[in-house]
Residue, then its C-alpha position, 0 to 999 in steps of 0.5 A: x217272172x222276177x225282175x232283177x233290173x228295172x229302169x224307169x225314165x232314164x235320160x243321159x245327156x252329153x255336153x257338146x259345146x260351151x259358151x265363153x264362160x265355159x258353161x255347156x249350152x248344147x247337149x246331145x240327148x243320148x238316152x231319152x225316157x228309157x223304160x226297161x225291165x230285165x228278168x232274173x235269169x234271162x239274156x236280154x238282147x239290145x240291138x240297134x244301129x251304131x250310135x243309137x245309145x246301146x253302150x250308153x244304156x249298158x254303162x248307165x245301168x251299172x252307173x259307170x256314167x251319170x244319168x237321170x232317172x231311176x235304176x232298181x236292182x231288186x228292190x233297191x234304187x241304185x241311183x241313190x247309192x253312196x260310195x260304200x253301197x256302190x262298191x258292194x253293188x259292183x260285186x253283183x254287177x260286172x261289165x265285159x268290154x267290147x275290145x279285148x285288146x284295150x280292156x286288159x292291162x298289158x303290164x299285168x299277167x293273167x293271174x294279176x288281172x284276175x287277182x286285182x278285183x278280189x283284193x279290191x273287194x277285201x278277199x285277201x286269203x291266198x288259198x281262196x284267191x288261188x282257188x277262185x282263179x283256178x276255177x274260173x280260168x278252167x270255166x272259160x276254157x284256158x289252163x293254169x299255165x296261161x296265168x303266168x302269161x301277158x295279154x300280148x301273148x294271146x289271140x283276140x279270142x283268148x283275150x276275151x276269155x280272160x276279160x270274161x273270167x275277170x268279170x266273173x271272178x267276183x261271182x256276180x249275178x248280173x253281166x252287161x256284155x257290151x258287143x263282146x264279139x264285135x272285135x273278133x274274127x267270125x270263126x272266134x265269135x261263135x266260140x265266145x257266144x257259145x261260151x257265154x251261153x254255157x256260163x249263163x246256164x252254169x252260173x245262173x247269170x242275168x245278162x244284158x247283151x248289147x250288139x248290132x248283130x241280129x243273128x247273134x242276138x237271136x241265137x243268144x237272147x230270151x227277149x230282144x229290145x230294139x233301140x233307135x236314137x236313144x229310145x226303146x221302140x220295140x220289145x218282144x221275146x226273140x222268136x216273136x220279134x223275128x216272126x212278127x216284127x211290128x215297128x217299121x225299123x225292126x222290120x227293116x233290120x230283120x229283112x237285112x239279116x243274111x240267110x242261107x234260106x230263100x227269104x219270104x219277104x223282100x228286103x226293106x230299104x230305109x230312105x235317108x241317113x240316120x238323123x243327128x242325135x243333136x238335131x233329131x226330127x220332131x214327133x216320132x224320131x223315125x218319121x224321116x226314114x219310115x215308109x209308112x209315115x203319117x202326118x201325126x208321126x211328124x207332130x207327136x211322139x207315139x206312146x207304147x202300145x201292147x201287142x201281147x203280154x210279151x210284145x210292145x211297140x212304140x208306133x202310131x200304126x198300132x194305136 
């Protein structure tokens, strides 16, 4: 398949303390040597516990935060883009934020919120602006009367529809959806997930879908990548991951997913708490909680092992 996004050895550091001269002397390693491909036209789900680096990866791919490594969009390395090239890239790649209550400007009505990205990117023909806005507002399930209203007049689900419309108004090819349903009621979540799935098909989008909800990710995604403490530890197509999870962490996550059917395997309970990313364990980062830990796990970091053409895992059990 054609690769739209290629991420190579991506690292992100956050300074957390400084010395008396104001220089940072301690860093939190939010992403460590992340390698990931996103194929054109697919939805790639990115899952893991809170604080594992999912949102950081989503923002780093769009260069909303600084990172070290290489990010290719098609054949172009966007890590080297200047301001002019980045502005052009922004038309092709957009972000849907997590919280629709804070991502919309309360002083702007819906029409102004949707018009602003067009004006910023020098689309100033009034007829074209109105045509695009009316088209996109219908696609997300709202109507033209809503364009005059302000964010506080809408429910959470309607606000997220507006945020999705704003992300799509420039006709992008690539979307990063950063936990777009986690702030919504469960009944509304299903509507937004179905909307995203339909929009992906209608507009031929490529989506990086960030979530901690495995049930949502399984329904929506073509492939799933699992993160733990800033590292990708397993990647597979969605069905393969749920039927045959390899990494002990993935097995524990999937065993904890609620189901109305009788489970064939017992829930796997992990020992201990999530280690601090400021002071992660040496060797494999999961060794302090893994039920299958070996001595080598505490000494060396595992390499990625290929289970099949579409399934790979970072674990010594498969070396």
